[in-house]
C-alpha positions in Angstrom: -4.6 -4.4 18.8 -5.0 -6.7 15.9 -3.2 -5.7 12.7 -4.0 -6.9 9.1 -1.8 -6.3 6.1 -4.0 -5.7 3.0 -2.3 -6.6 -0.2 -3.9 -5.5 -3.5 -3.2 -7.5 -6.6 -4.2 -8.2 -10.2 -2.7 -10.9 -12.4 0.9 -10.5 -11.4 1.7 -13.9 -9.7 5.5 -13.6 -9.8 5.4 -10.2 -8.1 2.9 -11.4 -5.5 5.0 -14.4 -4.6 8.0 -12.2 -4.0 5.9 -9.7 -2.1 4.6 -12.3 0.2 8.2 -13.6 0.8 9.0 -10.1 2.1 6.0 -10.2 4.3 7.1 -13.5 5.8 10.5 -11.8 6.6 9.0 -9.1 8.8 10.5 -8.7 12.2 7.1 -7.8 13.5 4.6 -9.8 11.4 1.0 -8.6 11.0 -1.6 -10.7 12.8 -3.1 -11.6 9.4 -2.9 -10.9 5.6 -5.7 -10.2 3.3 -5.1 -10.5 -0.5 -7.5 -7.9 -2.1 -7.7 -9.4 -5.6 -9.2 -7.3 -8.4 -10.2 -10.4 -10.5 -6.9 -12.4 -11.0 -6.9 -15.8 -12.6 -5.9 -19.2 -11.3 -2.1 -18.5 -11.3 -2.6 -16.0 -8.6 -4.8 -18.3 -6.6 -2.0 -20.9 -6.8 0.5 -18.5 -5.4 -1.8 -17.7 -2.5 -2.4 -21.3 -1.7 1.3 -22.2 -1.9 2.1 -19.4 0.6 -0.7 -20.4 2.9 0.5 -24.0 3.0 4.1 -22.9 3.7 3.2 -20.4 6.4 0.4 -21.9 8.4 1.3 -19.7 11.3 0.4 -16.5 9.4 -3.3 -16.3 8.7 -4.2 -15.4 5.1 -7.5 -14.7 3.5 -8.3 -14.1 -0.2 -11.0 -11.5 -1.1 -11.8 -11.7 -4.8 -14.3 -10.3 -7.3 -14.7 -10.9 -11.0 -12.5 -9.0 -13.5 -14.6 -6.1 -14.8 -11.8 -3.7 -15.4 -9.8 -1.7 -12.9 -11.8 -1.8 -9.7 -9.1 -1.7 -7.1 -11.0 0.7 -4.8 -14.0 -1.7 -4.7 -12.0 -4.7 -3.7 -10.1 -2.7 -1.1 -13.5 -1.7 0.4 -14.5 -5.3 0.6 -11.3 -6.1 2.4 -11.8 -3.3 4.9 -15.5 -4.2 5.5 -14.7 -7.9 6.1 -11.6 -7.3 8.3 -11.6 -8.1 12.0 -8.5 -6.1 12.6 -8.2 -2.8 14.4 -5.3 -1.4 12.4 -4.8 -1.9 8.6 -1.6 -1.6 6.7 -2.0 -1.3 2.9 0.5 -2.3 0.2 0.3 -3.4 -3.4 1.2 -6.9 -4.5 4.1 -5.7 -6.7 6.2 -4.3 -3.8 8.9 -5.8 -1.5 8.7 -4.4 2.0 11.7 -3.9 4.3 11.9 -6.2 7.3 11.0 -3.3 9.6 8.1 -2.0 7.5 5.2 -3.3 9.5 6.9 -2.4 12.8 7.4 1.2 11.7 3.8 1.6 10.7 2.7 0.1 14.0 5.1 2.3 16.0 3.3 5.4 14.7 -0.3 4.1 14.9 -2.7 6.7 16.3 -6.4 7.0 15.9 -6.2 10.6 14.6 -3.4 10.0 12.1 -2.8 8.0 9.0 0.7 7.1 7.7 1.9 6.9 4.2 5.3 6.3 2.6 7.0 6.2 -0.8 8.6 3.8 -3.2 12.0 2.9 -4.5 11.3 1.9 -8.1 13.1 -0.8 -10.1 13.1 -0.8 -13.9 12.0 -3.7 -16.0 15.5 -5.3 -16.2 16.1 -5.0 -12.5 12.6 -6.4 -11.8 13.4 -9.5 -13.9 16.6 -10.0 -12.1 15.2 -10.1 -8.6 15.3 -13.6 -7.0 13.6 -15.1 -4.0 17.0 -15.2 -2.2 17.5 -11.4 -2.9 14.3 -10.9 -0.9 14.8 -13.3 1.9 18.4 -12.2 2.5 17.3 -8.5 2.5 19.8 -7.9 -0.3 17.2 -6.1 -2.4 17.2 -3.3 0.2 21.0 -3.0 0.2 22.2 0.3 -1.2 24.9 -1.3 -3.3 22.4 -3.7 -4.8 20.0 -0.9 -5.6 22.8 1.2 -7.1 24.0 -1.7 -9.2 20.4 -2.1 -10.5 20.0 1.6 -11.4 17.4 2.2 -8.7 19.3 5.0 -6.9 19.2 7.9 -9.3 19.1 10.9 -6.9 19.9 11.9 -3.3 16.3 11.4 -2.2 16.2 7.8 -3.4 19.5 7.2 -1.6 18.0 8.5 1.6 15.0 6.3 1.2 17.4 3.3 1.4 18.0 4.2 5.1 21.7 5.1 5.1 21.6 6.7 8.5 20.6 5.5 12.1 16.9 5.3 12.7 16.6 8.6 14.7 18.2 10.5 11.8 15.9 8.8 9.3 12.9 9.8 11.5 14.2 13.4 11.5 14.3 13.4 7.7 10.6 12.3 7.8 9.8 15.2 10.0 11.4 17.8 7.9 10.4 16.4 4.5 8.3 19.0 2.5 6.5 16.2 0.6 2.7 16.5 0.9 1.1 14.1 3.4 -1.0 12.2 0.8 -2.3 8.7 1.0 -0.1 6.4 -1.2 -2.0 3.1 -1.7 1.2 1.1 -2.0 2.5 2.2 1.4 -0.1 3.4 3.9 -1.9 2.6 7.2 -4.8 3.7 9.3 -7.1 2.5 12.0 -10.1 0.6 10.5 -12.6 2.8 12.4 -11.1 5.9 10.8 -11.6 4.3 7.3 -15.2 3.3 8.1 -16.0 6.8 9.4 -15.3 8.2 5.9 -16.8 5.2 4.1 -13.6 3.9 2.6 -12.5 4.4 -0.9 -14.6 6.1 -3.7 -15.4 3.2 -6.0 -16.2 5.5 -9.0 -12.5 6.3 -9.3 -10.3 4.2 -11.6 -6.6 4.1 -12.0 -4.5 7.3 -11.7 -4.2 8.8 -8.2 -7.5 7.2 -7.1 -6.0 6.6 -3.6 -5.2 10.2 -2.9 -8.8 11.2 -2.6 -9.2 9.0 0.5 -6.3 10.8 2.2 -8.0 14.1 1.6 -11.3 12.9 3.1 -9.4 11.4 6.1 -7.8 14.8 6.7 -11.2 16.5 6.4 -12.5 14.1 9.1 -9.7 15.1 11.5 -7.3 12.2 10.7 -4.1 13.9 9.5 -1.4 12.3 7.4 2.1 11.5 8.4 4.7 10.7 5.7 7.1 7.8 6.2 9.3 8.8 3.3 12.5 7.7 4.8 11.6 5.1 7.5 9.3 2.6 5.9 11.0 1.7 2.6 9.7 -0.6 0.0 10.9 -1.6 -3.5 8.5 -1.4 -6.4 8.6 -4.0 -9.1 8.1 -2.7 -12.6 5.0 -3.8 -14.6 2.9 -2.6 -17.6 0.0 -0.2 -17.0 -2.5 -1.2 -19.7 -5.3 0.4 -17.8 -3.8 3.9 -17.8 -6.1 6.5 -19.2 -5.0 10.2 -19.1 -8.7 11.4 -19.1 -9.5 9.2 -16.1 -6.4 10.5 -14.3 -7.3 14.1 -15.0 -10.8 13.4 -13.7 -9.4 11.9 -10.5 -7.3 15.0 -10.0 -10.4 17.1 -10.2 -12.2 14.9 -7.6 -9.2 15.3 -5.2 -9.3 19.0 -5.7 -13.0 19.1 -5.1 -12.8 17.1 -1.9 -10.0 19.3 -0.6 -12.1 22.5 -1.3 -15.4 21.2 0.0 -14.1 19.7 3.3 -16.2 16.6 2.7 -15.3 13.4 4.6 -17.9 10.9 3.5 -18.2 9.4 0.1 -21.6 7.9 -1.0 -19.7 5.6 -3.4 -17.8 3.7 -0.7 -18.4 0.7 1.5 -22.0 1.8 2.2 -23.8 3.0 -0.9 -25.8 5.7 0.9 -25.3 9.1 2.4 -24.5 9.2 6.2 -27.4 9.3 8.5 -27.8 12.4 10.7 
């Protein structure tokens, strides 16, 4: 089973470089990496080329389209459509993944399930303080480091940092009441399952645009599993200049409509047509 890690990015080269360092530190590496680039400039291309030259044993491809505003779903669809892998793991280029992150997603891979996790968020000051050595040493996932940088603010965040043995963390996943929604920064599914629902809805812009895919996957019979406490990643802070409350509200309405209708296919996805009978 071939696995590809799809990393979405847009004009955040420092974060992407740190993110890729965490990918290189995986105990179970993906068979390949795809950078799904929503129109970044040459600085991002330089980061990608530098990583490729330093890690020739880890295949990396760069899927890019011109910058025409927030079109993350469209570039992710291009990445899905052009992938040769059987199983796809999705992260954002502004996160740092735990050394066991890919292995955990693979351990739970099933054709009738998708997996999705959550984030440990750093503030702007903590993000600026992260070094490459913090990532390669694994220190950025250490609870003491996270507490010192104000990232552990409640018991739930502390538990995301995996303080217990793996079986206990997995039990916490099982009993967590959190909705099994698709989180685009931490998710995985078989490629065939994504093709069956036609991928992401490209009419949806920033603000919960990923959750609608999870609803349609569930409608198709591919149920969600939440890895809230067993596949941790650390999110680097960044501005959100594209945030629009009206767009976010519209996305919520689309998610609600998809849940109520039971629809699985979007005509605004990888294939721009209705499914054939």
